[in-house]
N, C-alpha and C positions, 0 to 999 in steps of 0.2 A: 602628472597625477596618477597615484597608484590605483589599481583596480580594487574592487570589493566583491564579497560574496553576495549574490542576489537571490532572493526568495520571493520576489514579487514581479509578476509579468515575465516577459520574454528576456532571455539573457543575450547580452551583446559581447562578443569576444574582445572588443576594444575597451570595454568598461568593467567587465566582470571576470572573476576567476571562474573558469569553466572546465569541466571534464572534456577531454579530447574524445569526441564522438565520431571522428572521421570514418572509422570502420563501420559503424552503424549506418552512417549516411551513405557510404559506398554500397552497402547492401540494399538500401532503399532505392538508390539510383539505378540499380540493376532492374528493379521492378519497372521503373519509368522507361528505361532503355527498351524494354520488351513491349512497351505500349500497354501496360496493364492498368486497370482501374482497381483501386483498393482503398481500404479505410485504416487509418492509424487510430485504433480505439484503445485508449488507456484511461485509467482513473484520473481524477483531477490532480493537478500539480505533478504530473508525470513527465513534463517537458515536451508536450505535444506542440505548443505554439513555438517554442524555441527551435524545435526540430523543423517545423515548417519554414521558419525564417532562415535557418541555415541551409535548408534545401533550396530555397529561392536563390540565395547567393551562389550556391554550388552549381545550379543548373542554368543560370542566366546566360552563360557564354554559348551554350549549345542549343538552348531552347528559348522560345518566347514564353515566359512564365507569368501567368495571371494569378495573383494571390489575393483572395478575398476572405471575408469572415461574415458569418451570419450571427449577429448579436441579438440577444433577447430583446423583445419589445419592438422589433422591426415592423413597420406598418406595411411592408411589401406583401404580407400575407393576407391582406384584406380582399384582394381580387386578383384574377389572372393578369389583368392589365397592369395593376400596381406591381405585381411580382416581376413581370417582364421589364417594366420601366426601372424598377429598383435594382434588378440584376444589371441592367445596362449601366446604371450609375456606379454600382460597385465595381464593375470591370473598368469603367472609365477612370475611376479614382485609384485603381490599383497601382502600386509602386512599380516603376520601370517601364510603363507603357509610353510610347512615343506620342507626340501631339496628334499625328494623323489617326492613331488608334483611339485617342480620346474623342476626336471629332466623330469617328465612325460610331462609337458606342453611345455617345451623348446626343448626336444630332441626326444621324442617318438611319433610315430604315427602322423607325420606332415600332416596336413589336406590340401588337394588340392581342396576340394569342400565342399559344405554345408552338403552333405551326409557323407563325412569323418568326418566333424566337429561334426555332430550329434552323430555319433558312438563314437567319442572320449569323448564327454560329458557323454554318457551312461556308458562307461568303467570307467571313473573317479568317477562318482557318486555311481555306484554299488560297487566300491572297498573301499569306506569309511565307517567307523564305525559310523560316525555322519551324519545326514542329511546335505546336502550342500545348503547354501543360497547364492544367487548372488545379490550383491548390485552394481548398475550401476549409477554413477552420471553424470551430464551434458548431458543427453540424447537428449535434444532439439537441441544441436549443431550438431546432426547427424540425427534428425528425418526426414529431407527432403531428405535423401540419400537412394536410392533404396536398396543398400546392407544392410544397417541397418534394413530397413523394411523386407528384406528377412530373416535376422537374427531373428527378432521378429517372423516372420512366422514359422521359424524352432522351436523356443521355444514353440510357440502355438501348433504345431503338437505334440511335445513331451509331453506337458502338457495334451493334450486330450488323448494321448495313455498310459499315465502312470498308469491308473487304470488297464490296461491289463498286463503291464509289471512290475508292482511293483513301489512303491513310490520312490525307490532309483534309478530308471532308468534315472532320470533327476533331475534338481534342485528342492529341496523341496519348495522353495519360491524364487521369483525374485522380486526385488524392483528397480524400475527406478525412478530417481529424475531429475527434470528439470522444466523449466518454462511452457512448453506446455505439455498437456496431450496427449501422443501418442495413448491413447485408442480411441480418437476421433479426427482424423486428418481432421477436417472440417474447420479450420480457414485458412485464407490466411496468412500464416506465413511470407511471403515476398511480398511486393507490386507487384512484377513482375512475380509471379508464379501462376499457376492454382490452384484452390481449389482441395483438396483431400478429398474424402469422405469415402473410405474404409480403415480400419485399421486392420493389423494382430494382434493387441493387444486387440481385443474385448473379450478376455477371462479374462481380468483384472477386479477385483472387484473395486467398487467405494471406494475411499479413503475419509473417513469422520472424520478426526481428526482435531480439531481446533488447528492450529499452532500459533495463536496469543498469546501474553502474557497478562494475566489478572492481575489486581492489586495484588491479593493474590500470584501470581507467581513473579511479579516484586519485591515484597517486600523481597523475598528470596535472590535476588541479592543484594539489599540494606542492608540486614542483614549482609552479608559477608563483604561488604565494611565498614559498621559502626563498626563492630568488630575490624577492622584494624585502622580506623581513628578517631572514637569516635567524630564525628562532632556535635552530639546532634540533628540531623535532626529528624523531625516528619516523620518517615518512612511510616506510613499509609497514611498521607496526600500526601507526595511526590509520592508514587506509584500510588495513584489515580489521581494525577495531571498529571503525565507522561502518564497514560492511557487515560486521558481525551483528550489529544492532539494527541496521536499516534494511538489510538484504538488497542494498543498492537502489532503494526508492529515491528518485532524483531530488525531490523537495527535501526529504529528510537528510540526505547527504549534505546538501548545501546549507540547510538550517543549522545543523550541528556545527559545521565549520564557521558559520556566521556568528553563532553564540560564543564559541570559543574565542574568536577574534575580537568581538565587540563587548561581550558581557563577562568573560572569564579571564581577562588580562592575558590572552594568548597562552593559556595553559594547554599546550599540545601534548597531553599525557593521557594515560588510561583514565585517571581521575577526572581530567578535563572533559573527556568524552562523556563519562557518566554524569557529571554535573550538568552538562549541556542537555542531556536527555531528560534529567529531572526538571529543568526549566521548561523544556519543550512540552512535556506532558502536562505540566501545571498551567500552561498558557491558555487562558480562556479565549483569546483572540485567534488562536490557531484554527483556521477553517478546515484543514485536512483532518485533524483529529476530531474536531467538532462534527464534521460530516459523518465520521465513522460511528459515533454514538447516536447521531441523529437518525442514521439509517437503521439502527437497532430499534429505535422508537417507532419508526415508520413501517418497517417490514417485519412482521412477527416471525416469518419463516427464516429470515436472516438472523434474528435474535436467537432463535432456537438452535440454528447451526453453530453460532459462536459459542453458546453455552455447552452444546454437545462436545465440541472440540476442546474447549478450555477447561471445563469443570467436570465433565463426565468421562473424559478419556476415550471417547468413541473414535474408532478408526473408520473414517468415512471415505468410501471409495471415490476417487477422482472421476467424475462423470459430468462434463460440462452441460449436458442436455437436461440435467435435473434442475428445475427452475431456481431453487434456493442456492445451489452451487453456482449456477450461471450468474445469478445476481451478485454473489460474493466475489466471483472472478471479475465481473464488470467493475466493481468497486475496488478491485485489487486488494481486497481484505484477506484473501487466501491465495495459495499457490499449491502446485503439486509438490509433494515432499520427496520425490525421487523413488518412491516405493509403491506408487499407485494409489496413494491417499492424499487428502488435502490437509494443509496446515495453515495457521495464521501467517500472513505474508512476512512479517518481521517482528522483532522483539519490541520495538517501540509501540507498534499497534497492540501487541500482546499486553504490554505493561498498562497502556491506556485502558484496554478492555477489562483487565483485572481490577484496576482502580474503579472503573465504572460499576462493575458488578459488586465489588466489595461495598462501595458507597450505597448502592441500592439495597443490598442485603442488610446493612447496618440501619437503614431507615425503617426497615420492617419491624425491628425490635424483637426478633425471634430469640435473640440471646442477650444476656446482660454482660457487656464488656466493660463495665465501669471499673474504676480503680486507679490507683496511683501508678502511672506508667514510669515514673522516674526510678522506681526500684529496680528496673531492668537494666539501667545504664549506671555503671559504677566506675568512677574515675575516667569517664569518657569512653569506656568499653562496654559493648553490649554483652550481657550475660545470657547467652542463648540457652544453656541448660535450664536456667530459671524460667525463661519464656516457655519452653516446652513443658516443664513441670507444671506451671500454672495453667497452661492451656489444657493439659490432661485433666487436671482437677475441675476446670470449668466445664469441659465436655461431659465428664461423669455426672456433674450436677445437672447439666442440661438434659441428660438422658432421662432423668426422672420426670421431665416436664414436656419433652418433645417426642415426636415420632422417630423411631430408630431409622426407618427408611430415609427420612428427611436428613437426619444427621449424617448418615453414611454417604448419601448422595451429595450433600453439600459440605462435607467435612473439611475439605481442603479450602473451599471458599471461606468457611468460618475461621480457619487458621489464618488466612490472610486478613480477615476482618480483625482478628486479635493482634496480629503482628504489625499491621500498617501504622496504627497510631503510635506504636513504640518507636519505630524507626523513622516516622514521618519528619521530613525536613533535614535529616542527617543521613539517612540510609537509602538504599536502593536495592530493588530485587527484580529478578526476572526468572522465568521458567526456561530451563534448558530444553529446546525443542527436540533434540536428538534422543532424549530419554522419555518422551511422552508416549509410552507404549506399555503393554502388558500390565496395565493397572498402576503404573508408577510415573511420577514426575519428580524431577530434581529442581528444587527451588534454590537459587543462588542469591544469597543476601550479602550485600556489601555495606559495612558500617565502620566509619572512622579508620579506613584503611585495611580492615580485616574482612575476610571472606568466610561465610558459613554456607555449607552445602547441606540441605535438608531434603531427604527423600521422603515424599508423601506417598504412601502406598495403601491400597485396599487389601484387606486380608483375603487370601484365596487359598489357604492351606499352608502346612509346614514347608513343603517343597518350595513354594514361591517365596516364603519368608526367608529361607536360606539364600535363594537366588537374589533377593533384594539386598542382602548384606554383601554378597559377592559383587553385585553391580555397583553398589555404593562405593565399596573399596576401590574398584576399578576406576570409577569416575573421580574419586579423590586423588588417585595417582595422576590422572590427566591434568589436575589443577595444582599438583605439588602440595597437597594438604594432608595433614596427619589425622585430623579429627573430622568426623561428620555426624549427622543426626538422622535418625530413622524414626518416622512417625507412622505407625500402622493403624488404620481405622478398621476396627472389628467390632461388630455388634451381635456376635453369636451368643445366644443365651447360655449355651453349655460350655463356653470357652473360659478357661481359667486364665486370667490376665495378671500381669505383674502389678503390684500395688503402686510402685513408684518407678519412674524412669531409672535406667541404670546404664553405666558404662560397660561395654563389652569390647573384647579384642577380636579382630577378624582380619586375617591377611596382613598383619603388621599395622593395622589402622585402629584407632580408638573410635568407637561408634556409640553415641548416646541414644539408646533405644527407648521409645515410649509406645505403648499400645493403648489405644483409645477404646 
């Protein structure tokens, strides 16, 4: 039986095409060898459970590994006694334990208090020939429960005392996995609860392992697949293309591959990747992207941060201790851009967020985008000059009815509101993250095999206008294109603007320029 790409639950190397994560696991194993306690905190569908399962298999020869999970709705949090009994049962049911271990945890020394519980852990750990490692998954589902925090406090005390009592007096290493880092319970995890600042898990070391999949890792999964199906794909190109749009987010990597394999007749090409992303973004059942927009509705500061980055071109300094940034990092919605600022984590997220904000803006009815969209597509080809010409006319009309500050601030969002219905279903767009600075963004539109690069720029003087043309020409060179489009938003009362968009020549490139 051939393997398949898996996007639900934990991955199994015997059943699923998987990225080779052996280097990451080796890094994590070093933490465990040193006897460290730590948390693997990453956003949902980031491969945490799969990592814990692989760790279990990797460590089992050298360690006695106890792997458990705290699922939502557990009744063990009703009382101390129930918690201790429940933990006993979870350990007894853990995979890999010997019958004598099961008897010990289920029938011997039933714990009535955390003191009893602590003594039981000591008895168990000191009786083993191997160091005992505890792996706990889904901890964030319990992190706001006081009994769980008391449990962590007990582990902390035993950790601090083990140098006096011997390394085997407690767990050699404890690994917690979840969305939220219980080392720093500073986030407002639920909108209606108070902030928590003190954590009993401050003994934990910082976890600094990159859990994203890089192109040289993605290709290991494609190698497996290609050995089975022999599609002839350019594996290097496809792995880089997938990484380009996902930034290595594990679920997105696997989902794109799954869609190409199952829904797109194994179209392992640039177009296949783009089509897979279009399907992914439109999927109402996708919980990852659904949670992204849900978090916007739930956390106003998070929404403001996304708007500032995407629509207002604000360069926001990377500072994890700022609550809104901390929250966005916890959701893996953003990352550091390499220059000390934050950016949206990947182009798939960015596309979803643009679609979300475009849809919300269109519902407000601030602008009239009615009309026959078919006039913009002729013989299957998108007439981008006409799109820009009509958008310029629309904005000039809207200027008579709306506030200039609003139009300038939201101009690029309004352009997407105008563009999206035209290309919807057949086209694809994304914003090039490397050019989102200095008041400019480059929008890359793909339609029927053609690419259009549109620079959307805020007017900041003649000098910057010339620079915009230079930058656009340079960017066109990187994509081997001869034509580009420059849309400048300017609402200066005393500025004379061109009546109609026009073609200009710059550095050997043809640029269709429109000033709004």
